[in-house]
N, C-alpha and C positions, 0 to 999 in steps of 0.2 A: 467452553462457552456454547450456549444454545444459539445457533446461527439462524437469522431470519432470511439469509441468502447464502448459498454455499460458495460463492465466488468472492475472492478478496480484491478490493480496489487498490489502485496505486495513484499517488499524487506527485506531481512535478511542479517546480517553480521556474519561471523564466521572465526575463525582460524583453524577450524576442518573440512577440506574439505572432506576427504575420508569417515569418519563416517557419516557426514551430507548427502553426496550424497547417501550413502547406505540406510540411513533411509528414506529420502524423495522419492527416486526412488523405493525402494523395500518394505518398510513397509507401506508408505502412498500410493505409486503407482502412482507418478507423472511422466509422460513421459518427457524425456529430449528433449529439443528443439534446443538450440544452445549455444555456448560459445562465450562470448564477452570479449576482453581484455580491461580493464579500465585504465591501466597505473598505475605506482607507486606500482607495485607488487600485483595488485588486478585483479581478474577475476570474471565475472558474468556468472553463470551457470543458464540458463533460462529453466524453465519447464512449460508445459501446466497445467492449473489449472481451469478446467470448464469454459474456455473462457478467464479467467484471465491468467497472467503470474506470476509464483513464481520465484523471483530473488534471487538466493543463491549467495551472494557476498562473495568471499573468499579473504582474505588478507594474504600474507606470512609474513607480519610484524605484531607484536603484536597489537591487538586492545585494545584501552584504556578501563579501567574498569569504564565506564560511567553509570550513573543511567539508568534503563530500560526506554524505551519509554512507552507511554500510550497504544500502540498496544500490547495487552496482549495475545490474543488467536485467532487462525485461525480456523474457522469452515468450513468444506468442505462437500457439499452435495454429497451423493452417492446413486445410485439406487439399489445397491446390498446388503444393510445392513438394519436391522430392528430396531436397537436401537443405540443411541450415543455411540461411543467408543473413549475414551480419551487416548492420547499418550503424551509423552515428547520426543523431539528430543535430540540428544547427548549434546546439550548446555543447555537443560532444558526448551526450549520453548514449550508452550502448543499448541497442535493441536487436534481437535475433528472431527472425521468423523461422520456425522449425516445422517439419512434417508432423501432423497429428500423431501422437504416440511416442515421439522422440523423447528418450529418457523418461518416459512415463507421462509426458505433458499432454493433456487432453484439452486444456483451456489456456492457462498461462503458467509460467514459472518465473520466479524471482531469484536471482543469484545475489547472495550477500557476502561481502567481505567482513570477517569477524576476527576479533582478537583471540578467541578461544572456542573451538568447536565443542569442547567438553562443557564449558559454561553455557553455551547456547543450547546444547542438547538437554541439559538439566532444566533450563528455562522453558524450552518448548514442551518438553515432556511433562514436567511437574507443575509449572506455573501457568502456562497457556493451556496445557493439557491437550496438545494436538498429536496427531499420529506420526510416529517415527517410521520412516521407510527404510533408511539405512543410517550408517554412522553420520553422514553429512547431508541427509535429505529428509524433509518433513512435509507432510501433507496437511493443509488447513482447508477444509472443504474440498474444492476442486483444484486449488492452487498448490503448486509444489514450491518449497523453499529450499534452495541449494546453498550450502555453507562452504565458503572457501576461507581457510584459516590463514591469517597474516598477523602474527604477533605485533608487528610494527604499525598496524592500522590505527589511525587516530580516531577515537570515538567522536561521533557527532556532538555538537554543542547546542543543538536546538533544531526546531523544524525549519526555521528560515534559512534559506540558502539556495543556490542554483541546483538544479538536477532533481533526481528522485529523492524525496524527503520523508515520505510517510506512506503507510498502507492503511486501509480501512477495512474493518470487519463489521458487518451488519448483524445486530443481535435483537432479541425480543425485548429485553429489559436492561438498559444500559446501567442503571443504578445498581442493580443486583450483580451484574457481571463485573462492574468496576470494583465493588466492595469485595466480591469473592476473589478477584485477582489480587487485590492488596492483601487479603487474608492469607493467600498462598505465598506471600513474600515478594510480590511484584512492586515495581516502582511507579509512582504517579507522576505524570507530566502536567495534566490539568484535570480538575474535578469535573463532574458532570454539569452541563449547562444546556439550556434550551435555546434553540435558534428559531424563534417565531413559532410557526405552525409546521415547520419542515422537518426538524429532527431534534433529538436530544443526544448530545455527544460528550465523550470524555477522551482524554489522551493518556496513554500509558507508555512505558519505555521498556526496551529490551536491555540486556546487559551492557551493550555498547551505546546506550542512550539514543538509539533509533526510535522514532516515534511511531506509535500505532494508535490510530483513531478507532474508538469503539462507538458505533453509531446506532441509534434507534430511530430509524427513518419512518415517518408516518405513512408514506406511500407503501411501505412493506408491512408494517406492524398494525396499521389502522389506528394507532393511538400513541401519544407521547407520555401517557400516564406512567409514573415511576413505580406504581405498585403492581404492575402486570406480573403475573407469575408463570407465563408460558415458557 
């Protein structure tokens, strides 16, 4: 994919807005960026994350008790620490602050539990076409994806549910990238759609049905036209 931004974003869902905001802003130290209203009683609290965006999506309606996604742990590189420090947020999600350069992480890393490293390796290498670092590690832009195999892992059943639920990649032309992804054998979650004047997005899925948002954001690309060829 032709990236409009080299850093991959990550989204989380919660019913616990105040405690989560306090944790991520004060204990983890993420700067608040902006608030987006998503409709249906949901809001997205966007935070800066080493070039990525941490999307804390709060719903005033109860979120279904769905199986967790494969996105298990967020690792954040920090220049001011000497050893990894592990936390759990108020909903029990794992986050680890690591020294910059730890396991190659210069920005963020995401640890995924997967049913098959072999299947994911083929998917990342041939369908997403991202860089393979080792048997269980891939680089997408500046973000490292670490695979932990568990054949008993129950694949996610959708994006809705508590915890880490999706990642976002910013591209120049969402329609072309979505079409090319499907042509390489990828699975569609939602076709491209336009969100006002802000972004044009689609959703795709990995082999365990974890969702990946493909976003053409006007603030990055300058346009939401679908015929852009950059």
